[in-house]
C-alpha positions in Angstrom: -7.9 -13.9 6.9 -10.7 -12.6 9.3 -13.6 -10.2 7.8 -15.1 -8.4 10.6 -18.6 -7.1 9.6 -19.9 -7.6 13.4 -21.6 -5.2 15.2 -19.5 -4.5 18.6 -20.6 -3.0 21.9 -18.2 -1.5 24.2 -19.5 -1.7 28.2 -18.4 1.7 30.1 -18.2 1.3 33.6 -18.9 3.9 35.9 -16.9 5.5 38.9 -17.9 8.7 40.5 -14.9 10.4 42.4 -15.8 11.4 45.7 -13.6 13.7 48.6 -14.4 15.8 51.7 -13.4 18.6 53.3 -13.1 20.4 56.4 -13.0 19.6 60.0 -16.5 17.4 60.4 -15.9 14.5 62.7 -18.8 13.0 62.3 -19.3 9.1 60.9 -21.3 8.0 58.6 -23.0 4.1 58.0 -23.0 3.4 53.8 -26.6 2.3 53.2 -25.8 0.2 50.3 -25.1 0.9 47.0 -26.3 -0.7 43.3 -24.4 -0.7 39.9 -25.9 -0.3 36.3 -24.6 -0.5 32.9 -23.1 2.4 30.3 -23.0 1.5 27.0 -22.1 2.2 23.3 -22.5 0.8 20.4 -20.2 0.7 16.9 -21.5 -0.1 13.7 -20.1 -0.9 10.5 -16.1 -1.0 9.9 -12.6 1.0 10.2 -12.6 3.9 7.1 -10.7 2.7 4.3 -8.4 5.8 3.6 -5.5 6.1 1.6 -2.9 8.1 2.7 0.4 10.6 0.5 2.8 6.6 1.0 5.2 10.4 2.0 2.9 11.8 4.0 0.7 9.4 5.8 -0.6 12.0 8.4 -2.4 13.2 5.1 -5.6 11.5 3.3 -5.5 11.0 -1.0 -7.4 9.7 -3.5 -5.2 7.7 -6.0 -8.6 6.4 -7.9 -9.9 3.0 -7.5 -8.3 -0.1 -6.8 -9.2 -3.6 -5.1 -9.0 -4.0 -1.9 -9.3 -6.7 1.0 -11.7 -5.9 3.2 -11.4 -6.7 7.4 -9.3 -6.1 10.9 -6.6 -7.2 8.2 -6.2 -6.3 5.2 -4.9 -4.4 2.0 -6.1 -1.3 1.2 -4.4 -0.1 -1.8 -2.5 -2.3 -4.8 -0.9 -0.2 -7.7 -1.8 -0.4 -11.3 1.6 -0.5 -13.1 1.5 1.4 -17.0 5.1 0.7 -18.7 3.2 3.1 -21.4 3.6 3.1 -25.0 7.3 2.7 -26.4 9.3 2.2 -29.4 9.6 -1.9 -31.1 13.7 -2.1 -30.3 15.9 -4.8 -31.6 17.8 -3.7 -28.6 17.9 -4.9 -25.1 15.7 -2.3 -23.1 14.8 -0.5 -20.2 10.9 0.7 -19.6 10.4 2.3 -16.6 5.9 2.1 -14.8 4.5 5.6 -14.4 4.6 6.8 -11.0 1.1 6.6 -9.2 -0.4 10.1 -9.5 -3.6 11.6 -7.4 -6.9 13.4 -7.3 -6.7 17.0 -5.8 -3.2 18.4 -4.9 -1.3 15.5 -3.9 2.1 15.1 -6.8 3.5 11.8 -7.9 4.7 9.4 -5.8 6.8 6.5 -6.0 4.1 3.0 -6.8 3.5 2.0 -3.5 0.6 -0.4 -1.6 -1.2 0.1 1.8 -1.5 -2.5 4.7 -4.1 -1.9 7.1 -4.1 -4.3 10.6 -7.0 -3.2 13.3 -6.4 -6.9 14.9 -7.2 -6.8 19.4 -4.5 -8.8 19.3 -1.2 -8.7 16.1 0.0 -11.9 15.5 2.1 -10.4 12.7 1.8 -10.9 8.6 4.0 -11.4 5.4 3.3 -10.0 2.5 4.2 -11.7 -0.6 3.7 -11.3 -5.2 3.3 -13.7 -7.4 3.2 -12.4 -11.3 0.6 -15.4 -12.9 2.0 -15.0 -16.1 4.1 -13.8 -18.3 3.5 -9.8 -20.4 0.9 -11.3 -23.4 -1.4 -10.5 -26.0 -3.6 -13.7 -27.1 -4.7 -12.1 -30.0 -1.1 -11.4 -32.0 1.5 -13.4 -33.5 3.6 -12.4 -31.0 1.9 -13.6 -28.4 4.1 -13.5 -24.9 7.2 -10.6 -24.5 9.5 -13.6 -24.3 11.8 -13.1 -21.9 10.1 -9.9 -19.9 11.5 -9.1 -16.4 9.6 -7.3 -13.4 12.0 -5.8 -11.0 10.4 -3.8 -7.9 13.5 -1.3 -6.1 14.4 1.2 -3.8 11.5 -0.3 -1.4 10.7 1.7 2.3 7.9 1.6 4.5 6.4 4.9 6.1 3.8 5.2 8.4 2.0 7.7 11.6 3.0 4.5 13.5 6.4 4.1 15.1 9.4 3.2 13.2 10.6 1.2 15.6 7.1 -1.0 14.5 7.4 -1.3 11.6 7.7 -4.7 9.3 11.1 -5.7 7.8 10.9 -5.8 4.1 12.5 -8.5 2.5 14.8 -7.0 0.4 15.6 -3.8 -1.4 15.4 -5.4 -4.6 13.5 -7.5 -6.2 13.5 -9.8 -10.0 10.7 -11.8 -11.0 12.6 -13.8 -13.0 10.1 -17.3 -12.2 6.6 -16.7 -13.3 4.4 -18.2 -11.5 6.4 -17.8 -8.2 5.9 -16.1 -4.9 7.9 -14.0 -4.0 8.4 -12.4 -0.5 8.2 -8.5 0.1 7.5 -7.2 3.8 6.7 -9.3 7.2 5.8 -7.9 10.1 6.9 -9.6 13.2 4.3 -9.9 16.3 3.9 -7.1 17.7 4.3 -5.5 14.7 2.8 -3.8 11.8 0.0 -3.2 13.5 -2.2 -0.1 11.8 -1.5 1.2 8.9 1.7 1.1 6.2 2.1 1.8 3.5 5.7 -0.1 1.5 6.5 2.0 -1.7 9.0 1.6 -4.5 10.7 4.6 -5.3 10.2 8.0 -3.7 9.7 11.6 -5.2 12.3 14.5 -4.3 10.1 15.9 -1.6 10.5 13.7 1.1 11.2 13.8 4.0 11.9 10.9 4.4 15.8 10.6 3.0 14.9 8.3 0.0 16.4 8.5 -3.3 14.3 10.6 -5.6 13.4 7.8 -8.4 10.4 9.7 -10.7 11.3 12.4 -13.7 8.8 13.6 -16.0 7.7 11.8 -18.8 8.2 13.3 -22.1 6.6 12.9 -25.2 9.2 12.8 -28.4 8.7 16.9 -28.8 10.2 16.9 -25.6 7.1 18.5 -23.1 5.6 17.1 -20.2 2.7 13.7 -20.4 -0.2 14.6 -19.4 -2.3 12.7 -17.7 -6.5 11.7 -18.3 -7.2 10.3 -15.9 -5.9 12.6 -13.2 -6.7 16.4 -13.7 -4.3 16.0 -16.3 -1.2 16.7 -14.3 2.1 15.3 -15.4 2.9 12.0 -15.8 6.3 11.1 -14.1 8.3 7.3 -14.8 9.1 5.7 -11.4 12.8 4.8 -12.5 12.2 2.2 -9.3 9.6 -0.4 -10.6 10.9 -1.2 -14.2 10.5 -3.7 -17.3 13.6 -5.4 -18.7 13.1 -6.6 -22.5 15.4 -8.4 -24.6 16.7 -7.1 -28.2 15.9 -11.5 -29.4 12.8 -10.9 -28.3 9.9 -10.3 -31.0 7.3 -8.3 -30.0 4.2 -6.6 -32.3 3.2 -3.5 -31.8 -0.4 -4.3 -29.6 -0.5 -3.4 -25.3 0.8 -6.6 -23.8 -0.8 -7.3 -20.1 0.2 -9.7 -17.4 -1.4 -10.4 -13.7 0.2 -9.2 -10.3 -1.2 -11.2 -7.6 -0.7 -9.9 -3.6 -0.6 -12.3 -0.8 -0.9 -11.1 2.4 -0.9 -13.8 4.9 -2.2 -13.5 8.8 0.9 -15.3 10.8 0.2 -17.6 13.2 
């Protein structure tokens, strides 16, 4: 993966277009000519704006996120939060909080944003690896044994022509092998240039004919849960991103965490 942190210069040749109007038949001999350069300089990098995955012409603010730099990069990755839940002795499926934003944009499916600004794009692959099981080393039952993360209803979007889109590996990813890398998307040579979002799930207001996977998250009194980070907006659960836990697995009333690694590789 290459970083692009140099100052670039673009030499622009200056051309003059001349025309003659009239009936003068006199001929003129060219006495000579001389050329001079025109220059323009740029500094810094392309801005890493995050865009609405359902309306990619609109810039949004989803808060802080790890990101990569350079001409082939990851701009944004989701922080998956499966909320707080009661301990159960039954098989359960828990859903991640949907992505919220500062400002007027409503909740969206969880998404990752890739940008490829290389002059000669050779393609890229995106993978996901879960480094460890959901764990809390400070409690009796340190690991949620058998917990499986699933990503469903995947789709891509961009301001670019969708004929240039990367190909999704498959619609649903079940991460049932901790430490293994799972293919999410691949852009072949000449594809995937520009900025692309890869979403899991969508809101009911999307214009891409995607299934609505978002539902309001309610508390025990049936009232909407509000997000203290994003201006007290309602929290939605996204049924496209789930965590299944067997009823035989013992857990304690503590938070459990894992580490997800998103891998962007440049194709040769």
